[in-house]
C-alpha positions in Angstrom: -6.6 22.1 15.2 -5.0 20.2 12.3 -7.4 18.3 10.0 -6.1 15.2 8.3 -6.9 13.1 5.3 -6.1 9.4 5.2 -5.1 6.9 2.5 -4.2 3.3 2.3 -1.5 1.5 0.2 -2.0 -2.3 -0.1 0.7 -4.6 -1.3 -0.5 -8.1 -2.3 1.8 -11.0 -3.1 0.1 -14.0 -4.6 1.7 -17.2 -5.9 4.1 -20.0 -5.0 7.7 -20.5 -5.7 8.8 -18.9 -9.0 5.2 -18.3 -10.1 4.1 -15.2 -8.2 2.5 -11.8 -8.8 3.0 -8.6 -6.7 0.5 -5.8 -7.0 0.0 -2.4 -5.3 -3.3 -0.6 -4.9 -3.8 3.0 -3.6 -7.0 3.8 -1.8 -7.4 7.6 -1.9 -9.2 9.8 0.7 -12.2 10.1 -1.6 -12.8 6.4 -1.6 -11.4 5.8 -5.1 -9.1 2.8 -5.8 -6.2 2.8 -8.3 -3.8 0.0 -9.3 -0.4 1.7 -9.0 1.7 -1.4 -9.6 3.4 0.1 -12.7 4.9 2.9 -10.6 7.3 0.6 -8.8 8.1 -3.0 -7.7 8.7 -2.4 -4.0 6.7 -1.0 -1.1 9.6 1.4 -0.4 9.3 2.9 -3.9 5.6 3.5 -3.4 6.0 4.9 0.1 8.8 7.3 -1.1 6.5 8.5 -3.9 3.7 9.1 -1.4 6.1 10.9 0.9 7.0 13.3 -1.8 3.3 14.1 -2.1 3.1 14.9 1.6 1.9 11.6 2.9 3.2 10.3 6.3 3.2 6.6 7.2 1.0 6.1 10.3 1.0 2.3 10.6 1.6 -0.9 8.8 0.0 -4.3 9.1 0.7 -7.7 7.5 -1.6 -10.7 6.9 0.1 -13.9 5.8 -1.7 -17.1 4.7 0.9 -19.8 4.5 -1.6 -22.7 4.6 -1.4 -22.7 0.8 1.9 -20.8 0.8 0.3 -18.3 -1.5 -0.8 -14.9 -0.1 0.7 -12.0 1.8 -1.1 -8.7 2.2 0.6 -5.6 3.6 -1.4 -2.5 4.5 0.3 0.9 4.9 -1.9 3.5 6.5 -0.9 7.1 5.6 -2.1 10.6 6.5 -1.4 14.2 5.5 -2.8 17.6 6.6 -5.7 18.9 4.6 -4.7 21.9 2.5 
């Protein structure tokens, strides 16, 4: 039986019009949280980096709050076999 560990990549877009901020946070299997925004400005860049470390995308979800036109949250669930 294969044992897995799981992680979560969260992309958050906040702002309106030209005033916006995009951030990326990595939630590791041990429960720690790290701001990884400096490692890239797109979700693809972060997913490719995680893929090189053995992570596989399991699912993705999106929450959009357009009442204020200000927030998008994308969650990327990843897994990899335990070593």
